[in-house]
C-alpha positions in Angstrom: -25.8 13.8 -9.3 -29.7 13.9 -9.1 -30.5 11.3 -11.4 -27.7 9.2 -9.9 -29.3 9.6 -6.6 -32.6 8.7 -8.3 -31.1 5.3 -9.6 -29.3 4.6 -6.1 -32.8 5.3 -4.5 -34.6 2.9 -6.7 -32.0 0.2 -6.0 -33.2 1.1 -1.9 -36.6 1.1 -2.8 -36.3 -2.3 -4.5 -34.6 -4.0 -1.4 -37.0 -2.4 1.4 -34.3 0.0 2.5 -34.5 3.1 4.6 -31.2 4.2 4.0 -27.8 3.4 2.5 -24.3 4.5 3.6 -21.6 4.3 1.3 -18.3 4.0 2.3 -16.2 3.4 -1.2 -14.1 6.3 -2.5 -15.0 6.4 -6.2 -18.9 5.8 -5.2 -18.6 8.8 -2.7 -17.2 10.9 -5.3 -19.8 9.7 -8.2 -22.8 10.3 -5.8 -21.8 13.4 -4.3 -18.7 15.0 -5.6 -16.6 15.0 -2.4 -12.6 13.6 -3.2 -11.6 13.2 0.3 -9.8 9.9 1.9 -12.4 9.7 4.7 -16.2 9.7 4.9 -19.6 8.5 5.3 -22.1 9.2 2.8 -25.6 8.4 4.3 -28.7 8.6 2.0 -32.3 8.3 2.9 -35.4 8.3 0.2 -35.7 12.3 0.0 -32.5 13.3 2.2 -28.2 12.9 2.0 -25.8 13.7 4.6 -22.0 13.4 4.2 -20.3 12.6 7.3 -16.7 14.3 7.6 -14.0 15.1 10.3 -13.1 18.6 10.7 -10.4 18.0 8.3 -12.2 18.2 5.0 -15.0 20.5 6.2 -14.2 23.2 4.1 -13.6 21.1 1.2 -16.9 19.0 1.4 -18.8 22.0 1.4 -17.4 23.4 -1.5 -17.7 20.3 -3.2 -20.9 18.4 -2.5 -23.9 18.6 -5.0 -26.8 20.2 -4.1 -29.4 18.5 -1.7 -26.5 16.8 0.5 -26.0 18.1 3.8 -22.3 18.1 5.3 -22.4 17.1 8.7 -19.2 17.3 10.9 -19.1 14.1 13.1 -19.7 14.8 17.1 -17.7 12.1 18.9 -17.6 9.6 16.1 -18.4 8.9 12.6 -20.4 5.9 13.9 -22.2 7.9 16.9 -23.2 10.3 14.0 -24.5 8.3 11.7 -26.7 6.6 14.4 -28.2 9.7 15.5 -29.6 10.6 11.9 -30.3 7.4 11.4 -32.6 7.6 14.5 -33.8 10.9 14.0 -35.0 10.3 10.6 -36.7 7.1 11.8 -34.7 4.8 9.6 -34.6 1.1 10.2 -33.4 -0.8 7.1 -29.8 0.3 6.3 -28.1 -1.0 3.3 -24.3 -0.8 2.9 -21.8 -1.7 -0.1 -20.8 -5.1 0.4 -17.8 -5.3 -2.3 -16.3 -2.4 0.1 -17.0 -2.9 3.4 -14.8 -5.2 5.4 -15.9 -7.8 7.6 -14.8 -5.9 11.1 -16.2 -2.9 9.9 -19.5 -4.7 9.4 -19.3 -5.7 12.8 -18.8 -2.4 13.7 -21.7 -1.2 12.1 -23.9 -3.8 13.8 -22.2 -3.0 17.4 -22.3 0.9 17.0 -25.3 1.7 14.7 -27.9 0.3 17.5 -31.3 2.2 15.7 -30.5 0.5 12.3 -32.8 -2.7 13.1 -31.7 -4.2 9.8 -28.3 -4.0 8.0 -28.2 -5.4 4.5 -25.7 -5.8 2.0 -26.2 -4.0 -1.7 -23.1 -6.0 -3.3 -21.6 -3.9 -6.0 -24.8 -2.4 -7.4 -23.5 1.2 -7.3 -20.3 0.1 -8.9 -22.6 -1.7 -11.6 -24.4 2.0 -12.0 -20.8 3.8 -13.0 -19.8 1.1 -15.8 -22.1 3.6 -18.6 -20.7 7.0 -18.3 -22.7 9.6 -19.6 -21.3 12.3 -22.2 -19.8 14.4 -19.5 -18.0 11.3 -18.3 -17.1 10.7 -21.5 -15.6 14.0 -22.5 -13.4 13.8 -19.2 -12.0 10.6 -20.0 -11.3 11.8 -23.6 -9.3 14.8 -22.2 -7.2 12.3 -19.7 -6.5 10.1 -22.9 -5.2 13.2 -24.9 -2.5 14.1 -21.9 -1.6 10.4 -22.1 -0.9 11.0 -25.7 1.0 13.9 -25.3 3.0 12.3 -22.5 4.1 9.5 -25.2 5.0 12.1 -27.5 7.2 13.9 -25.2 9.0 10.8 -23.7 10.0 9.3 -27.2 12.5 12.3 -27.1 14.1 10.8 -24.1 14.5 7.3 -24.8 17.8 6.3 -25.4 20.2 3.3 -24.7 21.7 3.8 -21.2 18.6 5.4 -19.6 17.2 3.2 -16.5 13.9 1.9 -16.5 12.9 3.8 -13.4 14.3 7.1 -14.9 11.8 6.8 -17.7 8.9 5.9 -15.6 9.8 9.4 -13.6 9.7 11.0 -16.9 6.4 10.0 -17.6 5.0 11.0 -14.3 6.8 14.1 -14.3 5.4 15.1 -17.7 2.0 14.1 -17.0 2.0 16.3 -13.9 3.4 19.1 -15.9 0.8 18.6 -18.6 -2.2 19.0 -15.8 -2.9 15.6 -14.6 -3.4 14.9 -10.8 -0.4 11.9 -11.1 -0.6 8.3 -12.7 -3.3 6.2 -12.3 -1.6 3.3 -11.6 1.7 2.2 -11.2 3.8 3.2 -14.4 5.3 -0.3 -16.2 8.3 0.7 -18.1 9.7 -2.7 -19.2 12.9 -3.2 -21.8 14.6 -6.4 -23.2 13.9 -9.7 -21.8 11.8 -7.9 -18.9 9.3 -7.0 -21.3 7.9 -10.5 -21.2 6.7 -9.9 -17.8 3.2 -8.3 -18.5 3.3 -6.0 -15.3 6.9 -5.3 -14.7 7.4 -2.7 -12.4 10.2 -0.2 -13.7 13.6 -1.3 -12.4 17.3 -0.2 -12.5 17.4 -2.0 -15.6 19.2 0.1 -18.5 17.9 -0.2 -21.9 20.1 -1.3 -24.3 20.4 -1.6 -28.3 17.9 -4.1 -29.9 15.5 -4.1 -26.8 12.1 -4.0 -27.2 10.0 -1.4 -24.6 6.8 -1.5 -23.2 5.6 2.0 -22.0 2.1 1.2 -20.2 0.9 4.1 -18.2 -2.2 6.3 -17.3 -3.0 9.6 -15.7 -5.5 10.9 -13.2 -7.7 13.9 -14.6 -10.7 15.3 -13.2 -10.8 12.5 -11.2 -11.2 10.1 -13.7 -8.3 7.6 -15.6 -6.7 7.0 -18.7 -4.8 3.8 -19.3 -2.4 3.3 -22.9 0.7 0.8 -23.7 2.9 1.4 -26.4 5.9 -0.9 -27.3 9.0 0.8 -29.3 12.4 -0.7 -30.2 15.7 0.4 -29.4 17.4 -0.2 -32.7 16.6 -3.3 -34.8 15.1 -6.0 -32.5 15.3 -9.1 -35.0 12.9 -10.5 -37.2 10.8 -12.4 -34.9 9.9 -9.5 -32.4 9.1 -7.4 -35.9 6.8 -10.2 -36.6 5.1 -9.9 -32.9 4.8 -6.3 -33.0 2.4 -6.9 -36.5 0.5 -10.0 -35.0 -0.4 -7.8 -31.9 -1.0 -4.7 -34.1 -3.4 -6.6 -36.5 -5.1 -8.4 -33.4 -5.9 -4.8 -31.9 -7.3 -3.3 -35.4 -9.5 -6.2 -35.8 -10.6 -6.3 -32.3 -11.1 -2.8 -32.6 -13.1 -2.9 -35.7 -15.2 -5.7 -34.3 -16.7 -3.7 -31.6 -20.3 -2.5 -31.4 -23.1 -2.2 -28.9 -24.8 -5.3 -28.0 -21.8 -7.7 -28.6 -20.6 -10.1 -26.2 -17.5 -9.0 -24.6 -15.9 -11.8 -24.9 -16.6 -12.2 -28.7 -14.2 -9.2 -29.0 -11.4 -11.1 -27.0 -12.1 -14.0 -29.4 -11.4 -11.8 -32.4 -7.8 -10.6 -31.2 -7.2 -14.2 -29.4 -7.8 -16.2 -32.5 -5.5 -14.0 -34.7 -2.6 -14.3 -32.2 -3.2 -18.1 -31.8 -3.4 -18.7 -35.4 -0.1 -17.3 -35.6 1.5 -19.6 -33.1 1.5 -17.4 -30.0 -1.7 -18.1 -28.4 -0.2 -19.5 -25.1 1.7 -16.3 -24.7 -1.5 -14.3 -24.6 -2.2 -14.8 -21.0 -4.7 -12.0 -20.2 -8.0 -10.6 -21.0 -8.3 -8.2 -24.0 -9.4 -5.4 -21.9 -11.0 -4.0 -18.8 -13.5 -1.1 -18.1 -11.8 2.4 -17.2 -13.2 5.2 -14.9 -13.4 6.7 -11.7 -11.1 3.7 -10.9 -8.4 2.2 -13.2 -9.8 -1.3 -13.6 -13.9 -1.4 -13.4 -16.7 -3.1 -15.7 -16.8 -4.2 -18.4 -14.1 -7.5 -18.4 -13.3 -8.3 -22.1 -11.9 -11.8 -21.4 -12.7 -15.5 -22.9 -15.1 -16.1 -19.9 -17.1 -12.8 -19.7 -20.8 -12.6 -19.4 -20.6 -8.9 -19.9 -22.2 -7.5 -23.0 -20.9 -4.0 -24.5 -23.2 -1.2 -24.4 -23.7 2.3 -25.1 -21.5 4.5 -22.5 -18.8 1.8 -21.7 -15.3 3.0 -21.6 -13.0 0.2 -21.9 -9.0 -0.7 -22.9 -8.3 -2.9 -26.3 -4.7 -4.5 -25.2 -3.8 -7.6 -27.0 -0.2 -9.0 -26.2 2.5 -11.5 -26.8 5.2 -12.3 -24.5 7.8 -14.7 -25.0 10.2 -15.8 -21.9 13.9 -14.9 -22.8 12.9 -12.8 -25.7 10.6 -10.0 -24.9 6.9 -8.9 -25.0 4.7 -6.8 -27.0 1.4 -4.7 -25.9 -0.5 -2.2 -27.8 -3.3 -0.8 -25.6 -6.1 2.2 -26.7 -8.8 3.2 -24.6 -12.3 3.1 -26.5 -15.8 4.5 -25.9 -18.8 2.9 -27.2 -21.3 5.8 -28.9 -24.3 5.7 -30.9 -23.5 1.9 -31.6 -20.1 2.3 -32.3 -16.4 2.2 -30.8 -14.9 5.9 -30.8 -11.2 5.5 -30.3 -10.0 7.6 -27.8 -6.2 7.0 -28.2 -4.5 8.7 -30.9 -0.9 7.6 -30.7 0.5 5.7 -33.6 0.5 2.1 -33.9 3.1 2.1 -36.8 6.2 0.1 -35.5 8.8 3.1 -34.1 12.4 1.8 -34.2 14.4 4.5 -32.3 
């Protein structure tokens, strides 16, 4: 955490800031270790304070890193922040422009009179989180392993007649039994024609013989997320769906093989997209190849056609091409990858061989 704070203070120094108020939940955890839902983290060039309310006093004291003072607010959060700003002689105060609403910014201007200047630092703390350290990668790898175990268990429960909602509930039940804090996003279970909906919410639709079934889910483990997708078939789905599955798998394997530190993210997307387009389904692959994953389920980098991101060591992201044909069904296959020593480390172990139950 000390190294992270030093990087933040370098940002502050570059902008001429005496202090910085952190409000985003992911960034608060990243810099302090505190996981509660409400707080203000105030950082100066030499000190840091986590301002909380009575509900979180004990939790905060047990979680925060060395060098951060836990302060229970007096009349209000902002009056307490203003007092510390005044006591420490801070004048120029930064805030996360990408996390602070306009109404809260207006409150800052009104309630922090000792902050002579308020300046946005945009998403600069978010960008610090893009490259994970070894410890973060191992936590994420364990989250992915939990997802693999969930998939293995749920396969035994899939059968004609079960509703998508029932299966989604089983997925989330199994992840908690295995030690996850819960799902990292709303679990996607989509069968038959509904599998052509990229982000279909699980419904009362019941699985039928011949259906394609997309299972897209992730877990939260030690405050980090995982994300995986597998498509299976309930009985013989027909030749076109089998062909689509093989195309998606080939595109995903080719994209995985192409990955390396220093490459443009859009080039990885192009590898998969070119294969799908050559097979005649380019118009049916409407989303990006992947996205970063970490404390939040969607982070940088973005592996899309228009992305300007460069893939670098420490980045963790998904590789998830798909083909979706309205009236027929869809296929998506998704793994999570970490770039380590210039090469991809695939964290997802679940089979990509075609599964027909």
